[in-house]
C-alpha angles and dihedrals in degrees: 000000000000097000117113122204115260117223122203117233114251112257114239135175091282097192098103093037091051091052093049091052090057095047094085091050091050091048092049091051091048092051092047090050095052096040102039117008102043097048091047092052090049092050091049091050092051092048092050091051090049092050093047090052094056115125141168114295098028116133108226141184119219128208089256091059096254116145117202148138122263110241100171136013114209126205093229093073098269134111130204109227124191108216097174138358107310092350111119127178128194109227132184110246093230091062092063107106103181141008104223101183120019118206119223117240115257115261111251 
């Protein structure tokens, strides 16, 4: 009574139509790459270079908001930071957000 006849869609080549249906997805991925992924990778690379260049005497800012002076750089990925007179804190290198004052290397 209420049923309508269903007609199958005519089969065509499909190659060009299939490609055109993926074009929006490809464009969205391209836009996401250039707006989100690429800048984030660049920022990570710059942060890694900054952390690797840390040395004794640098004044740094940590993610927790602590400002201190680097007194020792360890090989295990940590740094000893002096935050007050005779108060030293061991901090993970990755948590250092900014190097505020960079010390110059000693002349040989």
